[in-house]
BASEGU-724809 format. One record per residue: x, y, z of N, C-alpha, C, O in turn; residue number from 1. Coordinates in steps of 0.2 Angstrom, whole numbers. Example, Ala and Ser with C-alpha at 12.3 -4.5 7.8 and 13.67 -1.06 7.14 Angstrom:
BEGIN
nc1  nc2  nc3  cac1  cac2  cac3  cc1  cc2  cc3  oc1  oc2  oc3  resi
66  -28  39  62  -22  39  66  -16  39  71  -17  42  1;
64  -11  35  68  -5  36  64  0  39  67  6  40  2;
***
This chain:
BEGIN
nc1  nc2  nc3  cac1  cac2  cac3  cc1  cc2  cc3  oc1  oc2  oc3  resi
269  -491  220  273  -493  215  273  -503  215  272  -506  210  1;
275  -504  222  277  -512  221  271  -517  220  271  -523  219  2;
265  -512  219  258  -517  220  257  -516  213  253  -520  211  3;
259  -512  208  259  -512  200  266  -514  199  268  -510  194  4;
270  -517  200  274  -521  197  273  -528  196  274  -530  191  5;
271  -532  203  271  -536  206  270  -541  199  274  -546  198  6;
261  -539  196  262  -541  192  262  -544  187  259  -548  184  7;
268  -541  185  273  -543  179  278  -547  180  281  -551  176  8;
281  -546  188  287  -553  190  283  -558  194  286  -561  198  9;
277  -560  193  272  -564  196  269  -568  189  272  -573  187  10;
263  -565  185  259  -568  181  260  -565  176  264  -569  173  11;
260  -559  172  262  -556  166  267  -555  166  269  -551  170  12;
271  -560  161  278  -563  162  281  -561  154  286  -563  153  13;
277  -558  149  279  -559  140  281  -555  141  280  -550  145  14;
285  -557  137  290  -552  134  287  -544  129  284  -545  125  15;
288  -539  130  282  -534  127  283  -532  120  279  -529  118  16;
289  -536  117  288  -536  110  286  -542  106  285  -542  100  17;
284  -546  110  279  -553  108  272  -550  106  270  -545  109  18;
268  -554  100  263  -551  99  256  -556  103  250  -555  101  19;
258  -560  106  253  -564  110  251  -559  115  254  -554  117  20;
246  -562  117  242  -556  123  246  -558  131  243  -559  135  21;
252  -559  132  255  -557  138  260  -551  136  261  -546  140  22;
263  -554  128  267  -550  126  264  -541  124  268  -536  123  23;
255  -543  123  254  -533  122  253  -531  129  255  -525  130  24;
250  -536  135  250  -535  141  256  -529  141  257  -523  142  25;
260  -536  141  267  -531  145  268  -524  139  268  -519  142  26;
268  -524  135  267  -518  131  261  -514  132  260  -511  127  27;
258  -512  135  255  -509  135  254  -505  142  251  -499  143  28;
256  -508  146  260  -506  156  267  -501  152  268  -495  154  29;
272  -505  147  277  -502  146  275  -494  142  278  -489  145  30;
271  -494  136  266  -487  135  263  -482  140  263  -476  138  31;
262  -485  145  260  -482  150  265  -479  155  265  -473  156  32;
270  -482  157  276  -480  161  280  -475  157  283  -471  161  33;
280  -474  149  284  -470  143  279  -465  146  282  -460  150  34;
273  -465  146  270  -458  145  269  -458  154  274  -454  155  35;
268  -459  157  270  -455  165  276  -451  166  276  -446  168  36;
283  -456  164  290  -451  164  288  -443  160  289  -437  161  37;
284  -447  156  285  -441  150  283  -436  150  285  -430  148  38;
276  -438  154  273  -431  160  277  -428  166  276  -422  168  39;
280  -431  167  284  -429  175  290  -424  172  291  -418  174  40;
293  -426  168  298  -422  164  295  -416  160  297  -410  159  41;
290  -418  158  289  -413  153  289  -412  145  288  -406  142  42;
291  -417  143  291  -420  136  285  -418  133  279  -417  134  43;
289  -417  127  281  -416  120  278  -422  118  273  -422  115  44;
282  -428  119  279  -433  116  282  -439  120  288  -439  121  45;
276  -445  122  280  -449  126  285  -456  122  287  -462  124  46;
286  -453  116  291  -455  107  297  -451  111  301  -456  112  47;
299  -448  113  304  -445  115  310  -449  120  315  -447  120  48;
306  -455  124  309  -453  130  310  -463  128  306  -467  125  49;
318  -466  129  319  -471  127  320  -476  135  320  -473  141  50;
320  -481  134  321  -486  142  328  -487  141  330  -489  136  51;
332  -485  147  339  -488  146  340  -491  155  335  -491  159  52;
345  -494  156  347  -498  164  347  -490  168  344  -491  173  53;
348  -484  168  350  -479  171  351  -472  169  348  -470  163  54;
354  -468  172  356  -464  169  364  -462  167  367  -457  164  55;
367  -468  170  374  -469  167  375  -471  161  380  -469  158  56;
369  -477  159  369  -479  152  367  -475  148  369  -475  142  57;
360  -470  151  359  -463  147  367  -458  145  369  -458  139  58;
370  -455  149  375  -452  149  379  -454  144  380  -451  139  59;
383  -461  145  387  -466  142  385  -464  134  390  -462  130  60;
378  -465  132  376  -464  128  376  -458  123  375  -459  117  61;
377  -455  125  375  -446  123  385  -445  122  388  -444  117  62;
386  -445  126  393  -445  126  398  -449  122  404  -446  122  63;
398  -453  121  401  -459  115  400  -456  108  404  -456  104  64;
393  -452  109  393  -451  100  397  -444  98  397  -442  92  65;
400  -441  101  403  -435  101  410  -436  102  411  -441  104  66;
416  -431  100  422  -429  100  422  -424  102  425  -422  107  67;
419  -418  98  421  -413  99  418  -409  104  415  -404  102  68;
418  -411  110  415  -406  117  418  -405  123  423  -405  125  69;
413  -403  124  416  -400  132  411  -400  137  405  -398  135  70;
413  -403  144  408  -402  151  413  -398  156  419  -396  156  71;
407  -398  161  407  -392  167  412  -395  170  414  -401  168  72;
415  -392  176  420  -396  179  418  -400  185  422  -402  189  73;
412  -400  185  407  -404  191  402  -408  188  396  -409  191  74;
403  -412  182  400  -418  182  399  -423  186  402  -422  192  75;
395  -428  186  395  -432  188  400  -439  185  399  -441  179  76;
404  -442  188  409  -447  184  403  -452  179  407  -454  175  77;
399  -453  177  394  -455  172  395  -451  167  394  -454  161  78;
398  -444  167  399  -439  163  407  -440  161  409  -441  156  79;
410  -438  167  414  -433  167  421  -440  161  425  -438  157  80;
420  -447  164  425  -452  163  425  -453  157  430  -452  154  81;
419  -455  152  419  -457  146  420  -449  142  424  -450  137  82;
418  -443  143  419  -437  140  429  -438  140  432  -439  135  83;
431  -437  146  439  -437  146  442  -444  140  447  -443  137  84;
440  -448  141  442  -454  139  439  -452  131  441  -456  127  85;
435  -448  130  432  -447  121  438  -440  119  438  -437  114  86;
441  -439  123  446  -432  122  443  -426  124  445  -420  122  87;
436  -426  128  435  -419  128  434  -412  131  432  -413  137  88;
435  -407  130  439  -400  134  435  -402  140  429  -403  139  89;
437  -403  148  435  -402  153  437  -396  155  443  -395  154  90;
433  -392  156  432  -384  157  435  -384  166  434  -388  170  91;
439  -378  166  442  -377  173  437  -372  176  437  -367  172  92;
432  -371  181  430  -367  185  428  -359  182  423  -356  180  93;
433  -357  184  433  -351  179  432  -351  172  430  -346  170  94;
433  -354  168  432  -355  159  425  -357  158  422  -355  153  95;
422  -362  165  416  -362  164  409  -356  167  404  -356  164  96;
411  -352  171  409  -344  170  409  -342  168  406  -336  168  97;
414  -343  163  416  -335  159  416  -337  152  419  -333  148  98;
413  -344  150  410  -345  143  409  -339  141  406  -335  144  99;
412  -337  133  410  -343  128  417  -346  128  422  -344  131  100;
417  -351  123  423  -355  123  426  -351  116  424  -346  113  101;
431  -355  114  436  -351  107  434  -358  102  439  -360  98  102;
429  -359  102  427  -364  97  421  -366  96  418  -365  102  103;
417  -368  91  408  -371  92  410  -378  92  414  -381  87  104;
408  -380  97  408  -387  99  403  -392  97  397  -390  98  105;
404  -398  93  399  -403  93  392  -405  99  386  -406  97  106;
395  -404  106  392  -405  111  395  -400  116  401  -399  116  107;
391  -398  121  393  -397  127  386  -400  133  380  -397  133  108;
390  -405  138  386  -405  146  387  -404  151  393  -405  154  109;
382  -402  155  380  -398  158  377  -400  162  372  -402  160  110;
377  -402  169  373  -406  175  367  -400  176  369  -394  176  111;
360  -403  177  356  -397  182  357  -396  188  358  -391  191  112;
357  -404  192  358  -402  199  364  -406  201  364  -412  200  113;
369  -402  203  374  -405  206  374  -413  211  368  -413  213  114;
376  -416  212  375  -424  214  378  -422  220  375  -425  225  115;
383  -419  223  386  -417  228  387  -412  232  391  -411  237  116;
385  -407  229  383  -400  232  377  -396  230  376  -390  231  117;
372  -401  229  365  -398  228  367  -390  223  362  -387  223  118;
371  -389  221  371  -382  217  366  -383  210  364  -389  210  119;
363  -379  205  359  -379  201  362  -375  195  366  -370  196  120;
361  -377  187  363  -373  180  357  -375  176  352  -379  176  121;
360  -369  172  353  -373  166  359  -374  160  364  -370  158  122;
358  -380  157  364  -382  151  361  -377  146  364  -375  141  123;
352  -374  146  352  -373  140  354  -366  141  352  -363  136  124;
357  -362  143  360  -355  144  367  -356  138  369  -351  135  125;
370  -363  138  376  -362  134  372  -365  127  374  -371  127  126;
368  -363  121  365  -366  116  368  -365  111  369  -368  106  127;
371  -358  115  372  -354  104  381  -355  105  385  -352  102  128;
383  -361  110  391  -361  110  390  -371  108  396  -373  107  129;
388  -372  108  386  -381  103  380  -382  102  374  -382  104  130;
383  -385  97  374  -388  91  373  -392  95  377  -389  99  131;
371  -396  98  368  -401  103  372  -399  112  377  -398  114  132;
365  -400  114  368  -400  120  365  -403  126  359  -401  127  133;
369  -407  130  365  -413  134  365  -411  143  368  -405  145  134;
361  -415  148  361  -413  153  359  -419  158  355  -423  156  135;
361  -420  162  361  -425  166  356  -422  171  357  -417  173  136;
352  -425  173  346  -421  174  343  -426  180  338  -425  183  137;
347  -431  182  344  -437  187  343  -435  193  338  -436  196  138;
349  -429  198  345  -426  204  338  -423  202  334  -425  205  139;
336  -419  199  331  -416  199  324  -420  197  318  -418  199  140;
326  -426  195  319  -429  193  314  -430  201  317  -433  206  141;
307  -428  200  304  -428  205  304  -425  212  301  -428  216  142;
310  -419  213  313  -414  217  309  -408  214  305  -405  218  143;
311  -406  208  309  -398  205  308  -400  199  310  -404  195  144;
302  -394  197  299  -396  188  306  -394  185  310  -390  187  145;
307  -399  178  310  -399  174  308  -396  167  303  -396  165  146;
314  -392  165  312  -389  160  315  -390  152  319  -385  150  147;
314  -393  149  318  -396  143  319  -390  138  323  -391  134  148;
317  -386  139  316  -381  132  326  -379  132  330  -377  137  149;
327  -381  123  334  -378  123  340  -385  125  346  -385  126  150;
336  -389  125  342  -396  128  337  -402  121  331  -402  119  151;
344  -406  120  344  -410  115  344  -416  117  340  -420  114  152;
346  -417  122  346  -425  127  348  -422  134  352  -417  136  153;
342  -428  137  343  -429  146  345  -436  147  344  -441  143  154;
347  -437  154  348  -443  157  344  -444  163  345  -439  167  155;
341  -448  165  336  -448  171  339  -456  175  342  -461  171  156;
339  -457  182  338  -464  185  331  -463  188  329  -458  192  157;
327  -470  186  321  -469  191  322  -470  199  318  -467  202  158;
327  -472  203  328  -471  209  327  -467  212  325  -468  218  159;
330  -461  207  329  -452  212  322  -451  213  320  -448  217  160;
317  -454  208  313  -452  211  308  -459  216  302  -458  216  161;
311  -463  219  310  -467  223  307  -473  219  302  -477  221  162;
311  -475  212  308  -481  208  311  -486  209  314  -486  215  163;
311  -491  205  318  -497  207  324  -492  203  324  -487  200  164;
329  -497  206  334  -497  204  336  -501  198  335  -507  198  165;
340  -499  193  342  -501  186  338  -502  182  337  -506  178  166;
334  -495  183  332  -493  176  330  -486  176  330  -484  181  167;
329  -482  171  331  -475  171  330  -474  161  329  -478  158  168;
331  -467  158  328  -464  152  332  -461  150  337  -460  155  169;
334  -458  144  336  -456  141  331  -450  135  328  -452  130  170;
331  -442  137  327  -439  132  330  -437  127  336  -434  127  171;
327  -437  122  328  -436  116  324  -428  112  317  -428  113  172;
327  -423  108  324  -422  105  320  -420  100  315  -416  100  173;
324  -425  95  322  -426  91  325  -434  88  323  -437  83  174;
328  -435  91  333  -442  92  339  -443  94  343  -438  94  175;
339  -450  96  344  -452  99  351  -451  92  351  -451  86  176;
357  -450  98  363  -450  94  365  -454  89  368  -452  84  177;
362  -461  92  366  -465  88  361  -475  91  360  -476  97  178;
358  -479  85  359  -485  89  364  -487  96  369  -490  93  179;
363  -487  102  366  -488  106  369  -495  106  375  -496  105  180;
364  -500  106  363  -507  106  359  -509  100  354  -506  98  181;
362  -514  97  360  -517  90  357  -522  91  355  -522  97  182;
354  -529  87  351  -535  88  344  -535  89  342  -540  91  183;
339  -530  89  333  -530  91  330  -524  88  333  -519  86  184;
322  -526  89  319  -519  87  317  -516  92  312  -512  91  185;
321  -517  99  316  -514  104  318  -507  105  323  -505  103  186;
315  -503  108  314  -494  109  315  -493  102  321  -491  100  187;
311  -495  95  311  -492  91  318  -493  87  319  -490  82  188;
322  -498  89  328  -500  86  334  -495  89  340  -496  87  189;
334  -490  92  339  -488  96  343  -492  101  349  -492  102  190;
338  -495  105  342  -500  111  338  -506  112  334  -507  116  191;
342  -510  107  340  -517  108  341  -521  114  345  -520  118  192;
337  -525  115  337  -531  120  330  -530  125  327  -525  126  193;
329  -537  127  321  -538  131  320  -532  136  324  -532  140  194;
315  -527  135  314  -523  141  312  -526  146  308  -530  146  195;
314  -522  152  314  -524  160  307  -522  162  307  -518  166  196;
303  -525  159  293  -523  160  292  -521  169  290  -516  171  197;
294  -527  173  292  -523  179  299  -518  181  296  -513  184  198;
302  -517  180  306  -510  182  303  -505  179  301  -501  183  199;
302  -505  173  299  -499  169  292  -497  171  290  -491  171  200;
288  -503  174  280  -503  176  281  -497  183  278  -492  184  201;
289  -502  187  288  -498  195  292  -488  190  288  -483  190  202;
297  -488  187  300  -480  187  291  -475  184  289  -470  185  203;
287  -482  180  281  -473  178  277  -475  185  275  -470  188  204;
276  -478  187  273  -476  194  275  -473  201  271  -471  205  205;
281  -472  200  287  -468  201  286  -461  199  286  -456  203  206;
284  -462  193  285  -453  192  277  -449  192  276  -443  191  207;
273  -455  192  266  -453  193  265  -452  200  262  -447  201  208;
268  -454  206  268  -452  212  271  -446  214  269  -441  218  209;
277  -445  209  279  -439  210  278  -432  209  281  -427  212  210;
273  -432  204  270  -429  199  265  -424  205  263  -418  206  211;
263  -432  208  257  -426  213  260  -424  220  256  -420  224  212;
267  -428  222  269  -425  227  275  -420  228  278  -420  233  213;
278  -418  222  283  -416  220  283  -408  226  285  -409  231  214;
282  -404  224  279  -397  228  278  -399  234  281  -395  238  215;
276  -403  236  276  -405  243  284  -407  247  287  -405  252  216;
286  -412  242  290  -417  246  299  -410  246  304  -410  249  217;
297  -406  241  302  -398  239  300  -395  245  305  -392  246  218;
296  -393  249  295  -390  255  298  -394  262  302  -391  266  219;
296  -400  262  297  -404  266  306  -405  265  307  -407  271  220;
310  -405  263  316  -405  261  317  -398  263  321  -399  267  221;
316  -393  262  318  -386  265  317  -386  270  322  -385  273  222;
311  -388  274  310  -388  284  317  -392  284  322  -389  287  223;
316  -397  282  324  -403  286  330  -400  286  333  -400  291  224;
333  -397  280  338  -394  279  338  -387  282  343  -385  285  225;
331  -384  283  333  -379  291  335  -379  296  338  -375  300  226;
329  -388  296  332  -388  304  339  -392  306  342  -391  311  227;
340  -396  303  348  -396  305  353  -392  305  357  -393  310  228;
354  -387  301  359  -382  299  357  -377  308  361  -375  312  229;
349  -376  309  349  -374  315  351  -377  322  352  -376  328  230;
349  -382  320  352  -389  326  359  -391  326  360  -395  329  231;
363  -389  323  370  -388  320  372  -385  325  376  -388  328  232;
370  -376  326  373  -370  330  378  -369  327  382  -374  324  233;
380  -363  327  384  -358  324  391  -359  327  396  -357  324  234;
391  -363  331  400  -364  338  401  -371  332  402  -376  335  235;
401  -371  327  402  -380  326  409  -379  320  413  -383  318  236;
410  -372  319  417  -370  313  414  -374  307  418  -379  306  237;
409  -374  303  407  -378  296  405  -374  294  402  -369  297  238;
406  -374  286  404  -370  280  401  -376  277  401  -382  278  239;
396  -371  274  391  -375  268  395  -374  259  397  -369  256  240;
394  -380  258  401  -380  252  394  -377  245  388  -379  247  241;
395  -374  241  391  -373  237  386  -367  241  381  -367  238  242;
387  -362  246  383  -358  248  382  -351  244  387  -349  240  243;
378  -349  245  375  -342  240  376  -342  232  376  -337  229  244;
376  -349  229  373  -350  224  367  -354  223  365  -356  228  245;
363  -356  217  356  -357  217  357  -363  218  363  -365  216  246;
352  -367  221  352  -373  221  347  -377  226  343  -374  230  247;
347  -384  225  342  -388  227  340  -391  237  344  -396  238  248;
337  -389  240  337  -391  248  339  -399  248  341  -400  254  249;
338  -403  245  338  -411  244  345  -412  246  347  -418  248  250;
350  -409  244  357  -411  246  361  -404  248  359  -399  247  251;
364  -406  252  367  -402  259  375  -404  260  376  -409  263  252;
379  -401  257  387  -404  259  388  -398  263  385  -392  262  253;
393  -401  270  395  -396  276  404  -400  276  406  -405  276  254;
406  -392  276  415  -396  278  414  -393  285  411  -388  286  255;
418  -397  290  419  -397  298  427  -395  297  430  -399  295  256;
429  -389  300  435  -389  301  440  -393  306  439  -394  312  257;
444  -395  302  448  -402  307  445  -408  309  447  -412  313  258;
440  -409  305  437  -417  305  438  -421  298  439  -418  293  259;
439  -427  299  438  -432  295  432  -432  292  429  -436  295  260;
430  -431  289  423  -432  283  421  -440  287  418  -441  292  261;
424  -444  282  425  -452  283  422  -454  291  418  -457  292  262;
426  -452  296  427  -451  301  419  -452  304  417  -457  307  263;
416  -446  303  409  -443  303  405  -447  300  400  -448  304  264;
405  -451  296  401  -455  291  402  -461  295  397  -465  294  265;
405  -463  300  407  -469  303  402  -469  309  397  -472  310  266;
404  -464  310  400  -463  317  391  -460  319  389  -459  324  267;
389  -460  313  382  -458  309  378  -465  308  373  -465  310  268;
382  -469  305  380  -475  304  380  -478  309  376  -482  309  269;
384  -477  314  382  -482  321  379  -479  324  376  -484  327  270;
376  -473  324  370  -471  326  363  -473  321  358  -473  323  271;
364  -474  317  359  -479  313  356  -473  306  351  -474  303  272;
360  -465  304  361  -462  300  364  -466  294  366  -472  295  273;
364  -463  287  367  -465  282  369  -458  278  365  -454  275  274;
373  -457  279  377  -449  275  383  -454  271  383  -460  271  275;
387  -450  266  393  -448  264  399  -445  264  399  -438  265  276;
404  -446  264  410  -441  263  408  -439  255  412  -434  254  277;
404  -440  250  404  -438  244  398  -440  238  392  -440  239  278;
401  -441  232  395  -445  228  393  -452  230  399  -455  232  279;
389  -456  232  387  -462  233  391  -465  229  393  -470  231  280;
391  -463  222  393  -468  216  402  -469  219  404  -475  219  281;
404  -465  222  413  -463  224  414  -466  228  419  -469  229  282;
406  -465  234  411  -466  240  416  -470  242  419  -467  246  283;
418  -476  241  424  -479  241  431  -479  240  436  -481  242  284;
429  -473  236  438  -471  232  440  -465  238  437  -462  242  285;
446  -466  236  452  -461  241  453  -458  239  457  -455  241  286;
450  -454  232  451  -449  228  449  -443  232  443  -444  233  287;
452  -437  233  448  -430  236  442  -429  230  442  -429  224  288;
436  -427  233  429  -424  227  432  -420  221  434  -414  223  289;
432  -421  214  432  -416  210  430  -411  210  432  -405  209  290;
424  -412  212  417  -405  212  423  -399  217  426  -394  216  291;
424  -403  224  426  -397  228  432  -395  226  434  -389  226  292;
436  -400  223  444  -397  219  443  -393  213  448  -390  211  293;
436  -393  211  436  -388  206  435  -379  208  435  -373  206  294;
433  -382  215  429  -375  217  436  -372  222  436  -368  226  295;
441  -375  220  448  -372  225  449  -371  232  453  -367  235  296;
444  -377  232  444  -379  243  452  -381  245  455  -384  240  297;
455  -380  250  461  -382  252  458  -390  254  452  -392  254  298;
463  -394  254  462  -401  255  463  -403  262  464  -409  263  299;
461  -398  268  459  -399  272  452  -399  274  449  -402  279  300;
449  -395  268  441  -393  268  438  -400  264  432  -401  266  301;
441  -404  260  440  -407  255  437  -415  262  432  -419  262  302;
443  -415  266  444  -421  269  439  -419  277  439  -422  282  303;
435  -415  275  431  -412  282  424  -412  280  419  -412  284  304;
423  -413  272  417  -415  270  413  -420  271  416  -426  273  305;
405  -419  272  401  -423  272  394  -420  268  391  -414  267  306;
390  -427  265  386  -426  259  378  -428  266  377  -432  270  307;
375  -424  264  368  -425  267  364  -425  261  365  -421  257  308;
357  -430  261  353  -427  256  347  -427  262  349  -429  268  309;
341  -425  260  335  -426  265  329  -428  260  329  -426  254  310;
326  -432  262  320  -437  257  313  -436  260  313  -435  266  311;
307  -438  256  303  -437  260  300  -441  266  295  -440  270  312;
303  -446  267  304  -452  271  308  -451  276  310  -456  279  313;
312  -444  277  316  -443  283  310  -436  288  305  -433  285  314;
311  -437  294  307  -433  298  310  -428  302  316  -430  302  315;
310  -424  305  311  -418  308  316  -422  314  322  -423  313  316;
310  -426  319  314  -430  324  319  -432  321  324  -429  323  317;
320  -437  317  324  -438  314  332  -435  312  338  -436  313  318;
329  -429  308  335  -423  307  339  -422  314  344  -424  316  319;
333  -420  318  336  -417  324  341  -421  328  347  -419  330  320;
337  -427  330  343  -433  332  350  -434  326  355  -435  328  321;
350  -434  319  355  -431  315  359  -426  319  363  -427  324  322;
357  -420  317  362  -413  319  363  -414  328  366  -409  330  323;
362  -418  332  365  -419  337  369  -426  337  373  -426  342  324;
370  -430  335  376  -436  334  379  -431  332  382  -429  337  325;
380  -427  325  385  -423  322  389  -420  325  395  -421  324  326;
386  -416  330  388  -411  332  392  -413  339  397  -410  341  327;
389  -419  343  394  -423  349  400  -427  345  406  -427  347  328;
399  -429  340  403  -432  337  410  -428  335  416  -429  335  329;
405  -421  332  414  -417  330  418  -413  337  424  -412  338  330;
411  -413  342  414  -413  350  421  -418  352  427  -416  354  331;
418  -423  351  422  -428  354  430  -427  348  436  -425  350  332;
430  -428  345  433  -429  340  439  -424  340  445  -425  341  333;
434  -416  340  441  -412  341  445  -411  349  450  -408  349  334;
442  -415  356  445  -416  360  451  -420  360  455  -418  363  335;
450  -425  355  455  -429  355  461  -426  349  467  -428  350  336;
461  -423  346  466  -418  343  470  -417  346  475  -413  345  337;
***
């Protein structure tokens, strides 16, 4: 991936929308990247992809275009906050499960894979209840096959497929909801601004690699998850959040009885492991997880939660060592209580 990016950071520095040779080479690289992203997500045409700075921008783009809408109680803050600001309906967990709503909506936004507990939904299941369906598919990119049937808009971030940070995409079935940025003809006039060619090239390269490795990485994550849970043992008084619901193997949320999750994060960090007490985008927040709150968990369970993600560069040995670190930390902290 980096090898493909370097020429556009060092030599081919042209603006992709210029007609000179530098610009034409840059645009050819952007077109290839668009095709690679399209192939990975299963879009019918590469022209259904608009490059953005990431899924946060893509989410805000879609949400800002509608007022009469509803979102699931489990959405990422990049959907949740703009939706609430627009006055959209935030469904309670029971309402979400027991659809339909009492009115036909302009938009329903339901994420594909939850970023905290890894549970999955198919937003297209809500097709008959709204004129437009949006799904934040960030956590699915490069992890499991993506289904776009019945989806009007979908959001993606490059870094979730091991691509560069600060670049992503909005998929649209027929057209973006409206021009999000004006002042230029880039991206067919829907998103003005000079294209981030190195980032887009890296995004495309990451998608090409993910297309080849996706199935292998899925099974690898499943094995690592299984190893961690086995090594933690049954005597640790822990619970898996989202257990029993459909989900992906690469995200694991565990609550340890009577333990502060943030303390475990620090202990793990000192041992060289990067885990979190919640979503990475809100890990500095002192507010309890809105996802776990929506599930009706008591406060002690919220406080005792850590999130662990498994990737293709993790090994069985490292996961075994992480389990040992967590087990010893929990035992030490409980002795101090």
